[in-house]
C-alpha positions in Angstrom: 75.6 -175.6 8.3 73.5 -178.8 6.9 70.7 -176.5 5.9 72.5 -174.8 3.0 75.3 -176.4 2.7 75.6 -178.9 -0.5 77.4 -181.9 0.2 78.8 -184.0 -2.9 78.3 -187.6 -1.4 75.1 -186.5 1.0 77.4 -187.5 4.1 77.3 -185.6 6.8 78.1 -187.3 10.5 76.4 -185.6 13.4 78.1 -186.2 16.9 75.0 -185.2 18.2 72.1 -186.0 20.4 68.9 -185.1 17.9 66.1 -186.6 20.2 64.8 -182.5 20.6 65.0 -181.2 17.4 65.1 -184.6 14.9 61.8 -182.9 13.2 63.2 -180.1 12.0 66.9 -182.0 11.1 65.1 -184.9 9.3 62.4 -182.1 7.2 66.0 -180.8 6.0 67.5 -184.2 5.5 64.3 -185.6 3.4 64.9 -182.4 1.1 68.1 -182.8 0.4 67.4 -186.4 0.1 70.5 -187.5 2.9 70.4 -190.8 4.0 69.7 -190.9 7.4 71.5 -193.2 9.6 70.9 -193.6 13.6 73.1 -194.8 15.9 71.8 -194.7 20.1 73.7 -195.3 23.2 71.9 -197.0 25.8 73.5 -195.8 29.0 71.6 -195.9 32.8 71.3 -192.8 34.8 73.5 -193.7 37.3 76.4 -194.4 35.1 75.9 -190.8 33.0 75.9 -189.2 36.3 79.3 -190.8 37.8 80.8 -189.8 34.3 79.4 -186.7 34.3 81.2 -186.2 38.1 84.3 -187.7 36.8 84.8 -185.4 33.9 83.9 -182.4 35.4 85.5 -183.2 38.8 82.2 -182.6 40.2 79.3 -182.0 40.4 77.5 -180.5 37.2 74.8 -178.5 38.1 73.2 -178.0 34.4 73.4 -182.4 34.0 71.6 -182.9 37.3 68.4 -179.8 36.5 68.2 -181.2 32.7 68.9 -185.3 32.9 65.5 -185.9 34.0 63.7 -184.0 30.3 66.9 -185.5 28.4 65.8 -188.8 29.2 62.3 -188.1 28.8 63.3 -187.0 25.2 65.2 -189.8 24.4 63.0 -192.3 25.6 59.8 -190.5 23.0 62.3 -190.3 19.8 62.9 -194.1 20.6 59.3 -194.5 20.2 58.7 -192.8 16.8 62.1 -193.4 15.2 63.7 -196.4 14.7 67.2 -196.6 15.1 70.1 -198.5 13.1 72.2 -199.0 15.3 72.0 -199.2 19.0 75.4 -199.6 21.9 75.1 -200.0 25.2 77.7 -198.1 26.8 77.7 -198.9 29.8 81.1 -200.8 29.8 84.2 -201.2 27.8 83.3 -200.3 23.8 84.4 -202.4 21.3 84.3 -200.2 18.1 84.7 -202.5 15.4 81.5 -204.0 15.3 80.0 -200.6 14.9 82.4 -199.2 12.7 81.2 -202.5 10.0 77.9 -201.8 10.2 78.2 -198.2 9.4 80.3 -199.0 6.8 77.8 -201.5 5.3 75.2 -199.1 5.9 76.4 -195.9 4.1 78.5 -197.9 1.6 
């Protein structure tokens, strides 16, 4: 979608992990002169397992099979790309500070 779409204000919000496909995604953003704001979530593997288990009412084989690879890719991405905002997602979140930061970055 963002590859061929003409966004008037150049604002596009992706609610997705981009650690795996960031090279291709970022080249499209650069070509279209999109401003990029990276928000990363920090969460322990234990908490992630617990949340997936609760959400799915049991074991999730796909999650269990992929989690180690996802963590590795997330760490590699973090070494290469600086995040604008990092959120600790272990406990209840107060999103007001996040929204203030995002408003400043995209304003």
